[in-house]
N, C-alpha and C positions, 0 to 999 in steps of 0.2 A: 419371887425376885430373881433365879437364873431364870426364871420365863420370861418374864420381862427384861433381864440383862440380853438373853437368845432373840428376841425379837426385836431389843433397838441396834442387836450388831446387824445379822441380818438386814433390817431397812438400810444399816450404813451401807452392808457391802450393796446391800440392789442400787442405791444412789450411787455407787462407787462405780460399778457396772457400767449402769444409763453413764455417769459421765466419760468413762473411758470408750463407752463407744460414741456416742457425743463425738468425742474430740480425733476418734480412729473415722470419724467420718467426713472431719471433717477433715483430716488430714489426705484422707482420700481423694476429699473432693479437690483439697489443694494441689494434689496432683494426680488429678487426671489425665491419660493419654488419648488421641485421638489416631484414628489406624490412616493410616496415605499407601490409597491404591497406585497401582501404573496398568493401564493397557495397550499393547501393541499398534491399537489401528488397524492401520492398511496393513502396515509390517506383521512378517511372521517372527517364529522364536519362542524366547522365553523373553516375559516382562520381568524386568527389578525385579525383588523382595520387596516388600510393602515394608510402610516405617511405620514403628509405632511410637512417639513423641508428644512431649505435652504442647509443642507451639510452634519451634522450629524445625527443621534439616534442611541439610541438601540436595539439588535435583540430582538425580543419576545423568550418566550420561548414556549412550545408544548399547552399550554392554553386549547380550547376549539375542538381543533383537534382530533382526536381518530385513533391511531393506529393501520396499518395492521395488519395482524394474526401473531403472531411472531416475530414483530417486534416493532422498537422502534421509538423514534423521537433522532433523530440525529444532526439534524441545518440544516440552509439554506444555497441552495447553488445560488449565482446570477444569474439567470438564459438569464438575459441579457446579461452576457460575458462569463461566464463560463460551460454551461449546453455541461459540456464535459465527459463522461462517465469513465476517469480516474481520473479525480478530486475528482468523486463520492469512486472510487477504494482506493484512499492515504488518503480521509480523507480530504480533502480540500476543508470546507464549515468552515462556521460560525459558531458560535457557539452561544447559547440564552446569553443574558447579553453582550456581547458585541457589540463594538460600531463600524458601518460601515458610510462609506460616500457615499451621491446621485453622486458625481463626476461631478456638474451639469450635470444629465439628471434624468430622473425618472426611476426608479426599482423595476424587478418585482424581488422575491425571489419562489425559491421552496420547501419545507419542504421537506431533507431526511430521510428515513426510514430506517434501517440497523439492522440487528445482535449485530451489534458491530464497532466498530474502525475498528480494525482487522479481522472480520469477515466473508469476501469474501474470497472464494477459490484462491488457490493460496501458495507465500510461501513471509514470511514475516522477515525481519530481524533488530534486532537491535544493534548498538554499545554502549562498555562502555570500558575506557581505563581506567590506575588503576596507580598510582605510593606511593606520599604516601596518600592518598587517591582513591576515586575511582567516578566517573563520568557518566554519562549516554552521551553521543554525539548525538545530535541532527540533523537535516536536515537543507535544507535551506526549510523545508516543515512546520518548528515547531510553525510557524502564526500559523496552523491549528492544534498542539500541537502532532506530532508524533514524539511517543517513538519508534515506528517500522514503519521499512516502507519495503511496498511491492513491489517485485522484478517486475514491468515490466520494458518498456525501460526508464521511465523515472525515477524510483525509483534505477535501477541501475547504472543514471544518481547522481541521487541524492547520492548515495551512496559511489561514486566515489571520489564527492566534498568533504560528511565528510572526508574520506581518507585523500583525497591529498592535499586538504589544512592542514591550521592551526588546526583543529579540533582534530585530529590523531598526537602529535606532543611530542617529550620529554622534560618532566616537568621539572617545573625551581625549585621545591625543592625535595633533598633526598630521600628515602625510596622508599618500596616495600610492598602495600599493597594487598598482592596475595590473602587470605582468604576477606577478607575483602572484594574486588574486585568483588569474584567470590561471595560473599550473595548478595550481590548490584544487580546480575546477576539473582538472584535464586527471592527474593525482586520483579525485575522488572516484570520476569516474571506473579508470582503470583501473584502482583498488578494488570497487564493488561487481566488477567483472565476470569471478567468479560466484557471484547471486544470480546474478541479472537469466535472464532467459537464452535461449537461441534462437529464438522466432522474433530478433527483432524489427520493427517496421522502420526505426529510425531514433540516434541518437543527438542529441541537441544541448548545446551551450549560448546562451544569450548573456552579454553580460553590455551593461552601461555606466556609463562614468561621465564625471564633469569637467577632468581632469585632465592634467600630463599626470607621469608615471615621479616620483619622485624617494621613494623609500621602497622598491622593490629589494637594492643591492640590500639592505638595512636586514630587509624579512626575509631574506631567504640567506643571507649571514648565520642571522639568527636562529633561523629553525628552516632548513636545507627541505627542499623537496624533492622527493627520487633522487639523493644527491648534487645536486648544486648550489654550489652554496655561494653566496658572493658574487651574483652575477650583476654586472656591467647592465645596464637601462638597454643600450640598443643591440648588444647580443642576448637577452634577452628575450627584445621582439623578436630576432631572426630568428631563434629555438623554438618560441610562442608559433608562427608562422609553419613553419617548418613541419611542427606536429600536428600543430590541426588539421595539413594537407594532407598528413600519412599517418597519421596513428587511429589504428581501430580498436571500435570495441566489440569482444565475439562479431567479427567478421564487419562490422556497419563501420566507416565511416563518418566522420565527427561535424554536422554542420551546427557551421557557431553564425553568429551572427551579433552584430560587435552596438549600440546604442548611445551617441552621447549625442548631449550637449555643453557646447564650450562657457564651462565657468565666467565670472567677471573677471578671474583671475588670471585666465588666459590669455599670455600674447601669441608666442609661435601658431594661430593660427592654423600652416605646414602641419606639423611634428605634430598636434590633434588629430589630425584628417590621417598621420599618416599611423598612427597606435591604430586609431578605428581600424584600417585595412589591415591590420597584419595581427586582430584577434577574430577577425571573419574570415569566413571559408571563401567568400564572392564579392567580391567590390557591389553586388547587388546587397547583398545581405549586409552594408553597411549603410543604417539610419540615423540621419544626423537632424533629428529638428530642429521649428527653432526655436521653440523656449521649451516649459516645462507643462504649458497649457497640450502642447502639441501630442505629451509620452505618451498617454491614453491611446489615446488610436492608433501609433504606433506599435505596440503591446499588442492591441486587439490585428491587427493585420498579422504580427507575426506569427498567435495566437490562430488564426485561423489559415494560415498556409500551413502549419508542419503536417509534415508526411503522416497517413491514420493509414492502417489497414484495418474497418471494425470487419470487423467478426460476430453472430452470437450465441451464447451460450445457451442453451434450451433445461431446464431444470421438469423434473416429473417424479412424481412420484411410480412405485413401482405395481405400476396396476394391473389386474390379468392381461395376460397377451391377445395380441386380438381389441385391443381395449381403440381407438382412433382419440388420438390425438392433435384439437386444431389452438393456434396463436392469433389474435384475429391484434389486428394493429388497426382498425377504424370503430370498433365498439366501444360504447361508452351504456350499455344497459348491458339489465342481468336474469334476461330470458332465457329458454333456446331458441324463441324465435330471433333473439338480437344475435344472437352465434349463428342462425342460416343464412341471415341474411346481410352478411359481413360480405365485404367483396375485398380485401386486403387481409391474407392470411397465408402462416404456412401450416399442413397437417400432413400428418403421417399414422403409419399403425405400429406397434406396439409386438416386437418380437422376443420372443425368449429362445434359446435352445445352448443346449452344454455349459448353461451358466454366465453366455453371454448376454448382454440385450444390445437389439437394434430400434432404431425406428427406420421403418420398411414404406413403401407408398410414396415416398415425399412429393406434396405437390404445394406450388406457390400459385396465387393470385394476386391480383392488382403493381400486376411490376414489378414482387418481387422479387429476385436474383440472389443465388452465392453460385461455391466454386461448387457443391452437388446440387448436383442435376436432377429435374425432376423424374420420377419413375423407380430413380436409385434410394440406399440408407445410409444412415449412419449408425457405428460402433460407437456404443455409450460408454458415460461413463458411474459408475457405483460410489455414490460417497453417501453413505451411512445408507438413509431410507428413500435416499435418493439416483435418480440418471439422470445425468449432465450428456447431453446433445450439443455438438459443436458447427455450426454452418460457418464459413469461414468467409469472409470477402463477402458477405451481405451490402445488399443494396435496394431500395425502394421499400422500408421499412418505416415504420414511425412508431418506435417505442415508448412515447408518452402514453399513448394509448392501449397498452396491449393487455393483452386476456388469456387467461387459458381454459378453456373449456376441454371435455370427455365426450366419448360415446362409446358403448357397452360394443358395438361390431356395427359393420360396414349394412345392415339392414336394420339398425334401431333409425329413429326420427329424432329422437330429444336428446337436445346437446344439457349435458350436468356441468354448470361455473366450479371452476376452480377456487373456493370463496378464498383457501390458504397460501394460492399462487402471492407470492412475489416478484415484482420485477427487479427486486436490487439482492435478493436469493437467486436468481435466475438471472443472470449477464445481462441484461438487456442490447448492450452496444461494449460487448466487449472488445478487443483490440489484441491484436498483435505487439507487442509491446513497443513502448516506444517510452523511452529516454530523457529527461530533462533537466537540464541542470543551468538552472539563475543566478549569475554573477552579481552582487550590485552595489555600489561605489554606495560610503556612507562616512564620506569623508570631511575635516570641520565644515567646507567651502559651504558644505550643503545645511539652507536654512530651513528651521523648522516646516514652514510654509512647504519648499521643495521637498521636504521629505514627504510631507504628506501626500502630495504628487504622483509620487514616486510608489508608495504603497499603493493610491486606488491606479496607477497603472496594473501594477502585480496583482491584484486582487480581477480586475476586470481580466488580464489575463487569465487565469486559473479559472474561472466564472466563465468565458467562450469554453477553454477546452475541457472543464464538464459539462458544457452542455451541448459538445460532439460527444464526446465520450457516454452519457445518456440519452442525448435523442431529445432532452426536455428545452 
């Protein structure tokens, strides 16, 4: 019996031990932690300490990291999931002080450095609607604080999403705070100037309305802009005309357009025309289409006339020095013979010395020109495993058919197509930066069909600008 008792007790002990171990493992699994690490990216110094946590954490600030020359700390990009250049372009990264989550696995974040949230060369568009008051319309990227949207393929979709869904819609309350809306746009440009590029091609503001101002006094009284409270209508008109004529954004004047279609409730046509003139920079920039059917063509005309300075930012891999790079703009084939037969291209030779990449012996064919003369060189900018070369004020190229080819040396006769090259990754028609603020009437005097026509006109405006940027 003693032996049996010992066996039973031993068996129970084993069962208890297994149960305890199971409970302990379950407990460990329930409280599993994950490692969140941070890298300096282009910066120097020491990255913030790693964080070990079950789920949520707070993003650190710059701390002891040092910024690259001419740049500042912008935030953190999830290297595990989001290491895409388009996310950096659009400001889609996490800011210091915001909360993140491990999502059940280790995470690595890389510091993002830049001249400003909206400082990358290209086109940025902001949207404001007004009725009894005025508001900035944010994209679905507002999680990352987007007041202006970068116009690449994703940005175009984002802008259309704002316009086509209920962000831009007929107001629920009456009133037309036209002057207050325009002032909101001016203030929005000014407030974000610190995030803008210093290399600005143009700053533009385009306002559409169908009525007379009848609510700016109340709107400015309730929520003053730049300290201006309870502004009378005529005083506001004078103030805006002076501000549009004198205010500068990073040294650039504002080019303001006004587009007005007189609503059925407007009796004072003289005042309506005067209002449009007060919010435009010149009389030529006042547009009065006869009806809403002409609105699309007016917006298209404005989009085609905005001031751009086209650049071409070519990216390539860190190939052997001496490798010849050819960018073709007329080749649809994929063979070495196709590349050799090209008559419209940019070509240069990679060189590397003292840690610096350059593209030397630059050659143009097919009428392509830029500020960089034939036979000269461009210093490259390293980004990860790639190098970028900027050709300013380029003309004569057609990015729709762009391809990249390499040749090992001048003596080689074989062109190797870079099948990994992407025109979206190598910005095919970047620009010194253009900023556009659209200010759209959404008052109750507009019916559903008219709202639809405004949306159509704005979408056409966006498409034309995108075509100019992308070359497609």
